[in-house]
N, C-alpha and C positions, 0 to 999 in steps of 0.2 A: 544048272546054267554056267558053262565055259565061260573063263574070264574073257577071254575074246567077244563074246557074245555081250557079258555085262559093258564091257570099255565103249560097245558101239552104241550103248543106249546112254552112255553118259552126255551125248548134246543135247536129250529132251530134259534132263534135268531144267532147261531153260521154261520150258511149259511147266513142270511143275513150281518153279520160282515165281512166275507171272499166278498161278492157279494161287497159290499162297498167300500170296501179297494180295490179290483180289478179296480174296474171302477175309482175312482180316481187316480191310477198310469196311467189310459190308457187318462184320460181327462189330467192329467197334461202334458203328452207328454215326450220326453226326454230331459231333461235341460241341459245346457252345464256341461263341467267338471271344477274342481274348478279353474285349469291351465288355460284356456281358455281365450281368448283376453276381457277384458273389453267391449268394445263395444260390442262382441257378447251376453255377459250375458245381456248387457242392452238392447240391439237389442230383446232379444230372452221374455224376461218376459214385455217390452212395448209391444210388438205385442201379448202378449199370456196372459195377465192381467187377463179376465177374465175369463179364463180355469183354470189358479193357483188359483183363489179366489173360483170356484165351487169346483175343487177337494180338496181345505182345507177343506172345507163344509164337502165333501161327507166323506172324511178321520177323519171326526171329528166323525160322526156319526157312521161312522163303529167302529171305537174306542168304544163310549157307547155301541153298541149291543153285543161287545165282551163280554165288562165287565158285560153284562146281562146274559150272557152267560157260563163268568166264575162263575159267580152266581152259576146257575144250577147244573156247574160242581161240584163246592164244597161241595153242599148241597149233591149230590149224594156220592161224596165220603167219605163225613163225617158221614153219616148213617153207612157205610161199615166199617169206624174205630172204630166206636163206642167212647172211650175214649182216643183212642190213635191218637189223631187230629193232630199229628206235618206235617204231609205231607201235606195235606190238606190245611194247614193253610198257608205254604209256596208257595203252587200253588196261592192261592188267593191273597195273597201279590204281588206274582211275577206279576199276572192280572194287579195289581192295577198300578205299577212301568210299566209295558208294557205300557198301557193305558197313564199314564203319558206322556211317550214317544212319541208316536204315538201323541196324541193331542198336544203335540211341534210343530213337523212336519207340522202337520195340520195348526197351528197357523201362521208359518214362512211360509209356503206355501201360504196362505190367504194375508197376509202381503204384501209378495212378488208383486202381484195380485194387489193388493191395492194402494200400494204406488209407482208404477214403475215408475209414471212419476212426483213423487213429491219429489223426496229425489235426493242427487248428486251421482253420478256413483258409486263411492269406498263405499258408504254408502250401494247400492244394492249388490253390491259385496260382501260385509263382512254380509249380510242374508243369499246371496246364498250360502256360505262356511259354512256355520250354517246348510242351510237346506240339503246339502249333505253330512256333517262329522258327525253332531251331531246325533250319532247313539248309544251310549253308554247304555242311559238309557232303551232305547228299548232292548238292546241286553243283561240286566244285568236284565230287566224283564223278555223277553222271556227264559232266562236261569232258573230263579226260576220257573217262570209257571211250564214249563216243565218238570223239576226236579222233582219239586215236588209231580206233576201228575201222574209222572212215577211211583213215589215211590209209592203212593199209589195205584195206580191201580195194581201192581206188589205184595204187600203186601195182599191186601181187594178181589182181583177178581171182583171189582165192573164194570169194563169192561174187555173184552178180555187182557190178559197176553201183548199180542203181542203187543198191543198200547202201554202198559206202557213201553216196552222195545225200543218202537220206540220214544216215548218222552224224555227217557233218554240219548239213542242217540244222539239226534238232539238239546238235550239242552247242551251237550258238544259241538257242531258244532256252537252253537249261539254266542259263546266267542272266535271264531278261524277267521281268513280271510273270510271264504266263510258263514259268516253270513246271507247274501242274500241267499244262497241255504235254509239253516235252517228256515229262514222266510216263504219261499214259500213252502217247506214240511209240516210248521205249518200248513199252511192253507189248505192243502191238509187232514191233521192229525184232524183239526178241522170241516171238513166237516163231516168224518165220524162220529165221537165223537158224533156230534149234530145229526145225524139221528139215532143212538143207543140208545142216551139218550131217544129220542122222541118214541121210538120204544116200551122201557123199562118202560113209564109213559103211553102209549096206554096199553100197558098189563096187568099193573098195575091196571089200571082203575076199570074196573069189577068185580077184586075180593076187591077192596077197597068198592064198594058198595053195596056187601052183608052181610046180618046179622047174626049173629051164630044163 
């Protein structure tokens, strides 16, 4: 497969990212609430240690593929913004912060599975609380990524305008108590944008190959 063909497939990494993140949630299962009895928390992680480790690995790779997708998106937006690249820069910076937050969750989940039988129950519970509630990094990154992308799309027309407005609205929702709804909507948004960027690259390739 040629390098140009591979580069054209890069936008589809958004689909891979969403798939890996969804599967990681399924593998992890429904974890206990933060106020559940300590023994219930310990029992869950000792009984599902391998699942938590596998989920952490899947989530980590999902974050990696999302970062690759965000790079392709940033390049597409930057081409249209020309000299006014503030919004696309905010988008990519937000993607980086988002990925950092996701990998924190991935690391905590892996650690909970790996050491469930080796640490004291109160320590395990502390890790569990962090794994449940340490979402601010993800929320801030999600807000910046979607807001920057939405503004860039609306200004430049690099993607259909409705995708830009959806991104702006969801960015606001991402810093509210319904953060997880915004996270789910973003997953659908990424799937749509991945396909559109791929189709745009597919149409551009024949034209790029023509000689004047």
